[in-house]
C-alpha positions as CSV (number, residue, x, y, z in Angstrom):
1,M,19.7,-27.5,-6.0
2,L,20.2,-25.4,-2.7
3,K,18.5,-22.4,-4.6
4,T,15.4,-24.6,-5.6
5,R,15.3,-26.0,-1.9
6,S,15.4,-22.5,-0.6
7,F,12.6,-21.2,-2.6
8,W,10.2,-24.2,-1.7
9,N,11.1,-23.5,2.1
10,A,10.1,-19.7,1.6
11,A,7.1,-20.7,-0.5
12,V,5.8,-23.0,2.2
13,L,6.4,-20.6,5.1
14,T,5.1,-17.4,3.2
15,L,2.0,-19.3,1.9
16,A,1.1,-20.4,5.5
17,C,1.4,-17.0,6.7
18,A,-0.6,-15.6,3.7
19,L,-3.4,-18.1,4.4
20,L,-3.6,-17.5,8.1
21,G,-3.7,-13.8,7.4
22,V,-6.8,-14.2,5.1
23,L,-8.6,-16.2,8.0
24,L,-7.5,-13.9,10.8
25,A,-8.6,-10.8,8.9
26,K,-12.1,-12.1,9.0
27,L,-12.1,-12.0,12.8
28,P,-13.6,-8.9,14.7
29,Y,-11.1,-6.2,15.4
30,L,-8.4,-7.9,13.3
31,E,-10.4,-6.9,10.1
32,L,-9.2,-3.3,10.9
33,V,-5.7,-4.5,10.4
34,G,-6.2,-6.3,7.1
35,T,-4.9,-9.4,5.5
36,L,-1.4,-7.9,4.3
37,V,-0.3,-6.5,7.5
38,I,-1.1,-9.8,9.4
39,A,0.8,-11.7,7.0
40,L,3.7,-9.2,7.4
41,V,3.4,-9.7,11.2
42,L,3.3,-13.4,11.0
43,G,6.5,-13.2,8.8
44,M,8.3,-11.3,11.4
45,A,7.1,-13.9,14.0
46,L,8.9,-16.6,12.0
47,Q,12.2,-15.0,13.1
48,V,11.9,-16.8,16.5
49,K,13.1,-19.8,14.2
50,P,16.4,-18.4,12.7
51,N,17.2,-21.7,11.1
52,W,14.0,-21.6,9.1
53,V,14.7,-18.2,7.9
54,E,18.2,-18.7,7.0
55,A,17.3,-21.8,5.1
56,S,14.8,-19.8,3.0
57,K,16.9,-16.6,2.4
58,P,17.4,-16.7,-1.4
59,G,13.8,-17.8,-2.0
60,V,12.5,-14.9,0.4
61,G,14.0,-12.4,-1.9
62,F,12.4,-13.9,-5.0
63,I,8.9,-14.1,-3.4
64,S,9.0,-10.5,-2.0
65,N,9.9,-9.2,-5.5
66,K,8.0,-11.4,-8.1
67,F,5.0,-12.4,-6.3
68,L,4.3,-8.8,-5.2
69,R,4.1,-7.9,-8.9
70,L,1.9,-10.8,-9.6
71,G,-0.4,-9.9,-6.7
72,I,-0.8,-6.2,-7.9
73,I,-1.6,-7.3,-11.4
74,L,-4.4,-9.7,-10.1
75,L,-5.6,-6.9,-7.6
76,G,-6.5,-5.0,-10.7
77,F,-9.6,-7.3,-11.3
78,R,-11.2,-5.6,-8.2
79,L,-11.2,-2.1,-9.8
80,N,-14.4,-1.6,-11.5
81,L,-13.8,1.4,-13.9
82,M,-17.5,1.8,-14.8
83,K,-18.4,2.2,-11.2
84,L,-15.8,5.1,-11.0
85,A,-17.1,6.7,-14.2
86,D,-20.5,6.6,-12.7
87,A,-19.4,8.3,-9.6
88,G,-18.4,11.3,-11.8
89,I,-15.3,13.5,-12.6
90,K,-15.4,15.0,-9.1
91,T,-14.6,11.8,-7.4
92,I,-11.5,11.3,-9.4
93,L,-10.5,15.0,-9.1
94,I,-10.9,14.9,-5.3
95,A,-8.8,11.7,-5.3
96,I,-6.0,13.4,-7.3
97,F,-6.0,16.3,-5.0
98,L,-6.1,14.3,-1.7
99,V,-3.3,12.0,-3.0
100,T,-1.1,14.8,-4.3
101,V,-1.4,16.8,-1.1
102,T,-0.7,13.9,1.1
103,I,2.3,12.5,-0.8
104,Y,3.9,16.0,-1.0
105,L,3.1,16.8,2.7
106,T,4.2,13.5,4.2
107,Y,7.5,13.4,2.1
108,Y,8.3,17.1,3.2
109,L,7.6,16.3,6.8
110,C,9.5,13.1,6.9
111,E,12.6,15.0,5.5
112,R,12.2,17.7,7.9
113,F,12.2,15.3,10.8
114,G,15.3,13.7,9.6
115,A,14.2,10.6,7.7
116,E,16.1,9.7,4.4
117,S,14.6,10.2,1.0
118,D,13.9,6.6,0.2
119,L,12.1,5.9,3.5
120,S,10.3,9.3,3.1
121,I,8.7,8.6,-0.3
122,L,7.5,5.0,0.6
123,T,5.8,6.5,3.6
124,A,4.3,9.2,1.6
125,A,3.0,6.9,-1.1
126,G,1.5,4.4,1.5
127,C,-0.4,7.3,3.3
128,G,-1.5,9.0,0.1
129,V,-2.6,6.2,-2.3
130,C,-3.6,2.7,-0.7
131,G,-1.4,1.6,2.2
132,A,0.8,-1.5,2.0
133,A,0.2,-2.2,-1.7
134,A,1.2,1.4,-2.6
135,V,4.5,1.1,-0.6
136,M,5.3,-2.1,-2.4
137,G,4.2,-0.8,-5.6
138,V,6.5,2.2,-5.6
139,S,9.3,0.6,-4.0
140,P,10.6,-1.1,-7.2
141,Q,10.6,2.4,-8.6
142,I,13.2,3.6,-6.1
143,K,16.6,2.5,-7.4
144,N,19.3,4.0,-5.4
145,D,22.7,2.5,-5.8
146,G,23.7,4.0,-2.4
147,V,21.2,1.8,-0.4
148,D,21.6,-1.9,0.0
149,E,19.1,-4.5,-0.3
150,E,18.7,-5.1,3.5
151,I,18.2,-1.3,4.1
152,K,15.6,-1.2,1.4
153,R,13.7,-4.0,3.1
154,E,13.7,-2.2,6.3
155,N,12.4,0.9,4.7
156,E,9.5,-1.1,3.1
157,V,8.5,-2.6,6.5
158,L,8.8,0.7,8.4
159,A,6.6,2.4,5.7
160,I,4.0,-0.3,5.9
161,A,4.0,-0.3,9.7
162,V,3.4,3.5,9.6
163,V,0.4,3.2,7.2
164,C,-1.1,0.3,9.2
165,V,-0.8,2.0,12.6
166,M,-2.2,5.4,11.3
167,G,-4.9,3.7,9.2
168,T,-6.0,1.6,12.2
169,L,-6.1,4.7,14.5
170,F,-7.9,7.0,12.1
171,T,-10.5,4.3,11.4
172,L,-11.4,4.3,15.2
173,I,-11.1,8.1,15.3
174,E,-13.5,8.5,12.3
175,I,-16.1,6.0,13.6
176,G,-16.0,7.8,17.1
177,L,-16.5,11.2,15.4
178,R,-19.3,10.2,13.1
179,P,-22.2,11.3,15.5
180,L,-20.5,14.7,16.0
181,L,-19.9,15.5,12.3
182,H,-23.5,15.8,11.2
183,M,-22.8,14.2,7.9
184,T,-25.0,12.3,5.7
185,D,-24.3,8.6,5.2
186,S,-22.8,9.4,1.6
187,Q,-20.7,12.2,3.0
188,F,-19.2,10.0,5.8
189,G,-18.5,7.2,3.2
190,V,-16.5,9.7,0.9
191,M,-14.6,11.1,3.9
192,A,-13.7,7.6,5.0
193,G,-12.6,6.5,1.5
194,G,-10.8,9.7,0.8
195,S,-8.8,9.8,4.1
196,L,-8.1,6.1,5.3
197,H,-5.1,4.3,4.0
198,E,-5.8,0.6,3.4
199,I,-9.0,-0.6,1.7
200,A,-9.7,-2.6,4.9
201,H,-9.7,0.5,6.8
202,A,-12.2,2.2,4.4
203,V,-14.4,-0.8,4.5
204,A,-14.4,-0.9,8.3
205,A,-15.3,2.9,8.6
206,G,-17.8,3.0,5.9
207,S,-19.7,0.0,7.1
208,A,-20.3,1.9,10.4
209,G,-22.5,4.3,8.4
210,G,-24.5,1.6,6.7
211,T,-24.8,0.3,3.1
212,I,-24.7,3.9,1.2
213,S,-21.8,4.9,3.4
214,L,-19.9,1.7,2.5
215,D,-20.7,1.9,-1.3
216,D,-19.3,5.5,-1.4
217,A,-16.3,4.7,0.7
218,L,-15.3,2.0,-1.5
219,I,-15.8,4.2,-4.7
220,M,-13.6,7.0,-3.2
221,K,-11.0,4.5,-2.1
222,L,-10.9,2.8,-5.3
223,S,-10.5,6.2,-7.1
224,R,-7.2,6.6,-5.0
225,V,-6.3,2.9,-5.9
226,L,-6.7,3.8,-9.6
227,L,-3.8,6.4,-9.2
228,L,-1.2,3.7,-8.0
229,A,0.1,3.2,-11.7
230,P,0.6,6.8,-12.4
231,V,2.0,7.7,-9.1
232,A,4.5,4.9,-9.3
233,L,5.6,6.2,-12.7
234,V,5.8,9.8,-11.6
235,I,7.7,9.0,-8.6
236,G,10.0,6.8,-10.4
237,I,10.8,9.5,-12.9
238,W,11.1,12.3,-10.2
239,Y,13.2,10.1,-7.8
240,Q,15.7,9.4,-10.7
241,K,16.1,13.1,-11.3
242,H,16.3,13.8,-7.5
243,L,19.2,11.4,-7.0
244,A,21.0,12.9,-10.0
245,K,20.6,16.2,-8.8
246,K,22.0,15.1,-5.3
247,G,24.9,13.3,-7.4
248,Q,23.8,9.8,-6.0
249,L,22.9,8.3,-9.2
250,K,25.4,5.9,-10.7
251,Q,26.0,6.8,-14.4
252,S,26.7,4.1,-17.1
253,T,29.3,5.2,-19.6
254,G,27.9,6.1,-22.8
255,E,24.3,5.1,-21.8
256,K,21.4,7.4,-20.9
257,N,19.5,6.5,-17.8
258,K,16.4,4.5,-18.6
259,L,13.1,5.9,-17.3
260,P,11.9,3.5,-14.6
261,I,8.6,2.6,-16.2
262,P,6.6,0.1,-13.9
263,W,5.5,-2.5,-16.5
264,F,3.8,-4.6,-13.8
265,M,1.4,-1.5,-13.3
266,A,0.5,-1.8,-16.9
267,G,-0.8,-5.3,-16.0
268,F,-2.7,-3.8,-13.1
269,L,-4.6,-1.5,-15.5
270,I,-5.1,-4.2,-18.1
271,S,-6.7,-6.6,-15.5
272,S,-8.8,-3.6,-14.3
273,V,-10.1,-3.1,-18.0
274,I,-10.8,-6.8,-18.4
275,G,-12.6,-7.2,-15.0
276,T,-14.7,-4.0,-16.0
277,F,-15.5,-4.8,-19.6
278,I,-15.3,-8.4,-20.1
279,P,-18.3,-10.4,-18.6
280,L,-16.4,-12.9,-16.4
281,P,-18.3,-14.9,-13.9
282,T,-18.4,-13.4,-10.4
283,I,-16.9,-16.5,-8.8
284,L,-13.9,-16.2,-11.1
285,L,-13.3,-12.5,-10.4
286,D,-13.7,-13.2,-6.7
287,S,-11.0,-15.9,-7.1
288,L,-8.5,-13.7,-8.9
289,V,-8.9,-11.1,-6.2
290,Q,-8.4,-13.7,-3.5
291,A,-5.4,-15.1,-5.3
292,A,-4.0,-11.5,-5.5
293,Y,-4.1,-11.2,-1.6
294,I,-2.5,-14.6,-1.4
295,F,0.5,-13.6,-3.4
296,L,0.7,-10.3,-1.9
297,G,0.4,-11.9,1.5
298,M,3.3,-14.2,0.5
299,A,5.4,-11.0,-0.4
300,M,4.4,-9.4,2.9
301,A,5.4,-12.5,4.9
302,A,8.8,-12.7,3.1
303,L,9.4,-9.0,3.9
304,G,8.6,-9.7,7.5
305,M,11.0,-12.6,7.5
306,S,14.0,-10.2,6.8
307,V,13.2,-7.4,9.2
308,N,15.7,-5.9,11.4
309,F,13.8,-5.0,14.6
310,H,16.7,-2.8,16.2
311,V,17.0,-0.6,13.3
312,I,13.2,0.0,12.7
313,A,12.9,0.9,16.4
314,K,15.8,3.3,16.0
315,R,14.5,5.0,12.8
316,G,11.0,5.1,13.3
317,K,10.1,8.2,15.3
318,S,10.4,10.7,12.4
319,V,8.2,8.9,9.8
320,F,5.4,8.1,12.5
321,T,5.4,11.8,13.5
322,A,5.2,13.0,10.0
323,S,2.5,10.6,9.0
324,L,0.5,11.4,12.1
325,I,0.6,15.0,11.2
326,S,-0.3,14.4,7.5
327,S,-3.1,12.0,8.4
328,V,-4.8,14.7,10.5
329,V,-4.5,17.2,7.4
330,L,-5.8,14.4,5.1
331,L,-8.9,13.7,7.4
332,I,-9.6,17.6,7.4
333,L,-9.4,17.9,3.8
334,A,-11.3,14.8,2.9
335,A,-14.1,15.9,5.4
336,G,-14.3,19.3,3.9
337,A,-14.5,17.8,0.3
338,A,-17.4,15.4,1.4
339,K,-19.3,18.3,3.0
340,L,-18.8,20.7,0.0
341,F,-19.4,18.3,-3.0
342,F,-21.6,15.5,-1.7
C-alpha cells in the first residue's frame, strides 16, 4: 500500500514537472535549454519540500528507470530513416567519426582530470551522441557493483548538467561565429548538427541560418541520434571488460557474465522503422514523440528529486573542464567536415 502511494505521489510530481518543462521550453531563451533539462531542474527544485520527496522515494526510483526506457522507445518515432538515407552515406560516416572521436577524447580527458570511470563514460556519451537522452540511455549499461544507487544518480545528473551547459554555451558561440565563418546555409547546418549536444541546441543554432540550415542541422543531428543504440551496446560490452580488467566485476559462481544488451534500444530502432515505413497519420506520430518527451521529462524530474548538490559541486570541475576541451575539438572537426564535404 505504501509503495503504491509512493508511486502515485512520484507520478503526480514528476508529471507536473514534465508538463511544465514542455511549456517552458517554448519560451524564448529557454528553448536553448530544452524540455528534458528544464524538467530535471524542476525536479531538483522540489527538494525544497523534503517531505514530498521522502514520501515519493520508491516511486521515484521506478519512474527514473522504467519511464526512461519507455520514453527512449517512443523517441524513435521521430527518427526518419529515409531522410537519413537520402542525405547519403557521407552524413552517417561523418556522424560515426564525430561520435567516436568525441566519446574517446571526453572519456580520456575526464579520467586524466581525476573523474571516475562511471562518470567519465556517461559524460562522454552525452557529449558525443545526443545529450541527456544519451546519458540516460547508456546509464543502464554501466553495471558496477562497487557503485551504489545514490552515486549512480549523482553521476547521471552531473553528466546531464555538463552536456546542458556546454550545449547551450556552444549554441550561442556558433550563432555568434556564423557571420565570420563564411559558410553556406547548408554547411552551417551540418556544423551545428554535428557539434551540438541536444536536439534542441541543433534546432536553435540551425534555425539561425534559415530553413536549409535547419533541415541540414536536423539530418546531421539525427544521424548522431541513430548511433545511440549501437553506442549503448558497445559501451556496455566494453565497460564490462574494463571492470573485469580492473578486478571490480562481481563474478557469479559457475556462470558466465551476460552481455549487457540494451533491449529497450531495440524498441527504439523498431519504432524508428515503424515511423519511417508505415504510413501513420502525422498527428499520431507527433503525439507519440510528445509522449516520449513527457515520459523522459518524468524520468528527468525523478532524477532531479534525488540529487545530492554538495557532492555534485565537489566533483564537477574535472568533467566540466574535460567536456569544454572536447566540445571545442568537436566544433573544429564538425566545421572542417562541413566545409570539406558539403
